[in-house]
N, C-alpha and C positions, 0 to 999 in steps of 0.2 A: 532601748535600754538593753541590759544583759538578761538573757533568757536562760532559765534552768529547768530542765525537763525531768520529771519524775514519773515513771510509768508504773502503774499498779493494775494488775489484772485480777478479777474475781470471776471464776468459772462456775457456772451453774448449768442446769440441763438445757435451758433455752436462752440464756442471757450471757452476754459477754460485755463487760464494761471496761473502759480504759480512761483514766484520768490524766490529763496533761496539765502540769503546773508551770506557770510562767511568773517570773519575779516582776513586781511593779515597784518602781522607785520614783515617786513624785514628791512635790513639796508638801502636800497635805497628808499623804498616807504612805506607808511602806509595808509591804506584805506580799502575799501570793494569792493569785486568782486561779481557780480551777475550772476546767471545762469538761463536761461529761460527753463522751462519744459512745453512741449506741449503735449496734448493728442489727438487732432483732426486735427491740421494744422502743417505744417512743417516750415512756415515762420511767424514770429509774425506780426500782423497787426500794422499799424502806430498808431491807436487809443489806442491799448493796451500799446505800448511803451510810449506814451505820458502820459498816466494815471499812469504807474509805476514810471516814472521819477518825476511826480508831487507828488506822495505819498511818494516816497523814496528819495526825493531830499536832505533831511537832512543827509542821510547816505552815499550818493555817494560822494566820494572824487576823486579817480582816479580808476575807474572800467570799466567794460565792460559787456554788455548783449549779451549772445551768447546761442546757442542751445547746450544742453548736451544729446541729444538722443544717441550719440555715447558712452557716459559713462554709460548710462542706458542699452543699448543694444549694446555691443561692437562687432566689426567685428571679426568673427571667424578666419579669416586669420591672423589678427594681434595678436589674443590671442594665436594661435598655434605657431606663430613666436616668441612671447615673452616667452612662456613656453618651447620652444625647443622640441616640440613633432611633430610627423608625423601626418598630417591630415587624413591619410588613416587608419593606424593601431593604432594611438594614443600611440605609444611607443617612448621612449627617443631616440633622434638622435643627441645629442650634441657631443657625443664621437665617432660617426661613420660617414661614408661617406654619403653625401647628394647630391641630384640632384635638380637643379632649372631651371626654364624657364626664358625667358626674362622679364616677369612681376613680378618676385620675388617669385613665388609659389614654395614651396619646398616639396619634399617627400624623404623618407629614402631609403637606398639601398635594403631593404627587399621588398618594394613595387614596385621598378623600373621594375623588369621583367614582371609585369602585365600591365604596361602602357607604350606605345611608344609615348604618348603625355600627356601634363599636364591635369589632370582630371578637373581642374577648367576653364582654358581658351583654352585648346587644342593646346597650343604652344609646340614646340619641347622641350624635356627635355635633352638638349645636354650639359649643363654646370655642371661639377662635383665640389663639394665643399668639400675638405677634412676636417677632424676634426681639430679644432684649437689646441687641446691638443695632437695631434699625432705628432711624430717626423719625421725626414727625412727617417727613416727606416720602417715606418709604412706602411703596405699593407692591404687594406680593405678586409674583407672576401668576397668570391664570392657569388653573389646572388643565391638563391635557386629557381629553376624553378619547381614548383609543377604541373603547367599546362601551359607550354609555348606555344605561338602561333606566327605565322609569321606576319610580317608587311603587311598591306593591300596594294594592288597594287596602289591605289590612295586614297587620303585623302578626306573624306566627313565630312563637318561641322555638318550635322544633325545627324551623328552617334556618339555614345560615343567611347572612346578609346578602348573598348573591341571589339572583332570580332563580325560580324553579327551572330545572332542566327542560321540562316539557314546554314551558312558555318560551324559553329561548329557542328551542328547535322549531316551534311553530312560527316564531318571528323570522327565523332564517329561511324557512321553506317558502315564505311568501315574498321573499326578495327576488327581484329580477333586474337584470342589467338595463340601463336606460335605452330607449329605442333610438335607432340612428336617425339623423336628420334627413330631410327630403333631398337636400342638395349634396349629400355625401358622395365623394368621388372615389371610385375603386381603381386602383392602379395594378398593372400587370407585374408579374415577378421579373426580376432582372435576368433570370435564367429561362425565360420563355422560349428562347431559341434552342434550348436543350430539351424542351418537352414539357416544361412546367405550365400548367393551365390555371393556376390559382390567381385570383384577383383579391386584393386586400385593401383596407383603408390606408391612408397615407401615414397615420401614426403607428401602424403595425407593420409597415413594409420592411423596416430594418430587422425586426424580430423574425419575420418569415424568411428573409434572405439568409440569415445566420443559420437557419435550420432547414433550409430547402433540401428536398430529397434529390434534386437535380444539380446540386452544387458540385462543381468539378472536383474540388479537392476535399470533399467531405470525408473520404476514407482516411485522409492523413491527419484529421483534427480530432478524431475519436468523439464526435458529437452524436447524440442519439437521433434516430429517424423514426418516423411514424409507420414505416412499412415493416411488417413481420412476415417472415418466410420460414417454412419448415426446413430442417437441415438437409433433407433429401432434395429440395428444390434448388439449392445453391449450386452455382456453376464455377468451375475453376478458371483462373486466368490462363490465356494461351501462352504466357511467358513462364509457366510453371517449370518447364524443362531447364530453365536457367536460374531458378531459385525463388520465384514468386510464390507465396503461400496464400494469397488472397482467394477467398471464396465468397461470392456475392450473388445477388439476385440476377436473373437473366437480363432484365432491362438495364441494369447498371454495368454490365460487362463491357460494352463499347466505351462507356465513359471512363471506366477504370483503366482499360488497356491503353487508352490515349495518353494517360498521365502516369502510367506505371513506371516505377523506378528501374525495372529490368527491361524496358523497351529497347534501349540502345544496345544492351548486351545481347538480347535476343536477335536483333537485326544483324549484328556482327557475326554471330554464330551461324545464322541462317545463310548469310552470303558465303561464308567459308564452306558450309556444307554443300551448297549448290555448286560451287566451283569444283569441289572434290568429286562430286557425283558426275559432273560432266567429264572430268578427266578420266574417271574410272570407266564410264560407258564407252568413250571414244577409244581408249587404249585396249579394251577387250571387246571388240565388236561382235565376236562370234559367241559370247557367253550370255546366259540368262542373268539379268541383274539380281534376281531373287535366289539364284542357285547358291547353295552353301559351299564355300571353298575353304581350303586350309590357309593358314598364315604363311607368309614367306619365310618366317623364322622358325618353322616347325622343327627343322633339323637342330635348332639350338635349344629346343625344349618347349616351345609354345604349342598348346593343344587346343587353341580357340578355333572354332569354325564360325564364319560370318557370311552374310550375303555378299555376292560379288561386288555390288555397288558400295559396300562399306569396307572393302578390303584395304584400300589405300589409307582410309581414316584410321583403321585399327593399326596398320603397320607403322604409321607415324608415331603412335603412342605405345607400341608394344614394348614390354619390359625386356624382351630378349633381343631387341634391336641393337643393344650395345655390344653384343658378341658377333655381330655381322660385319664382315669386311667387304670392300668393293670387289676384290678378286675372288670371292667365294662363288659367285654365280658362274664365272668362266671355268673355274676348276671343277665345279659340280657337273657342268655339262660335258667336260672332257672325260672324267673318270667316274665310274659308278662303283660303289662299295657295297659289300654285303652287310645289311643292318644287324645280322646276328653274329658278326665277327667280333671277337674279343680284342680290344685294343688297350694299350697301357693308359693309365690316368695322366692327365696333363701335369699333375703335381707329383709324378713319380720321382723326380729328382730331389724332391723335398721330403721323401719318405713314404709316400703312398704305394702300397703293393697291390691294390685292387685293380683287376683287369675287367672292366664292365663291357657289355656288348656295345657295339657302335651306336645303336639307336638310344642307348641309355647313358652314353658317355657324358653328354652335356648336363643331364640332370645330376649325375654323380659328382661331376666336377664342381657344380654349384653348391653341393652340400658336403663336399669332402673336408675331412678334419685337417688336411694339410693344405687347404686352399690358401693362396696368397692374394693380397690385394694390390692393385695398382694405384699409383698416386693420382689424385685428381688433376694435377698439373702435368700429366703425361704429354698433353698436346704442346706444352711449352718446352719439352725436352727432357723431363724427368723419366728415367727408366727403372726406378727402384721398385722392388717387390718386397712386401713385408707382411707379417701376420696381421689379421684384421684388428687385433687389440692394439697394435702400434700405429694404426693409420692416422689417428688424430694427432699423436705426438709428432709423427713425421711431417704431416701437412702443415702443422703450425710452424715448423722450422725449415720447411723446404726452400732450397735456394732458388727454385724456379717459380716461387709464389708471386714475385713482383713482375 
C-alpha cells in the first residue's frame, strides 16, 4: 500500500528515539502503525512514549508502538530457516535430508558426520527430517566422512562438539603409513644414465621423474628441487660471455651447458675468435701476442690500447674506422707530418676558423659546430653534405635511396 513516514525525535541525555509511521489500508481496519527504533536502550521510557503520543495523537487511530530491533538485526537462525540453507556450510538443504534438535536447530546431511551434537545448543541431533519433495522411494545419499571421529565417553558442556585437540593430536601421532608388501618391486629412475641413483616403487615413478634432480630440462620448467646450495657455491655457465645468466650447483653445470640456449651462439663466436687469433699471430710473427699495441685508426682519434692478438678484432669494430680510406696507409708511409703543426679545420669552408694541431684535428672535426654530415647512401652515388639536423629529412627523400 501507500506508505507515509513521519519522523519525530526526542533528545535526552542518553536516549534517542525515532518513530516511523506507516499507513495501513485493509478491509478490516484503517489507520497507522508505529514502530519504535532505539539506539541506546532496549525498552522505551514512559516519558518518551507520552511525548510521542502527544505529538502523534492526530495520526494514531488503531496502532501499536513496538520495538523493531529484530527487523533491523534479524536472528540468523530464523534467516537460515526461512532461506532453507544449512547454517554450517550455507548450502541448500530443502531437497535433501536434514537433522534437527529439540530446539529446532537444523543442519544438513553433509555436516552431520562432523557433529554429534547441535553446534548451537549442544542438544542431540537425533531427529531426521526427510525432504518434503521426496517420494516414498527416496533414499538420501550417505554422508561422507572426510575426518570421522568417535563419540566422547562423556558429555562436557564447556567443550564444543568437536573432539578435544589433545585427543586428536594423540590419534594423529600414532598413525603410520602401511608397511610395504614383501614382493614390492623397486624400479630405477629414467635418468639413471645421467647419475640418478634413486629406486622407487612403480606407483611413485612418475612423481619422482617429474621432480628428479638429474632431469635435463629441469632449469627450463621452474620446478623445485631438493638440493640446497649456498649462494657462494654456485657456478656460472661458461656461455656467460654471450648472455647466459644461469648460476647453478657444480654437479649440474655440465647438464645445463649441454642444453643451454646460448650454446650455438657461443660456439659461433668461439670459432670466429679462433680464426681471427690465428690470422693475427701469423701476420705479426715477430710480436708478442700479449704486448699492448695502438689501434690502426689512432690518427683518426682512437686512443684504445689492446693486446696484439686482439688488434684485428678491435679494428673491425672500431668506431673510427669509418674515417679511414684505403690510400691512407700509402700516403702515411710516403710523408711524415709534424703532430704539433696547426692545420685548418676540415669544415673551414663552412665557417670554422679554428686551426687545431694536427694530432687534435680529427677530434676537433668530430665535435666542430660547423660539422656537416654525409648521406647514408653515399655509396650509391649521393655526394650531398648537410647539417646534422637535416640528415633525416634528406635521407627520407634522397634520390639514391632506391
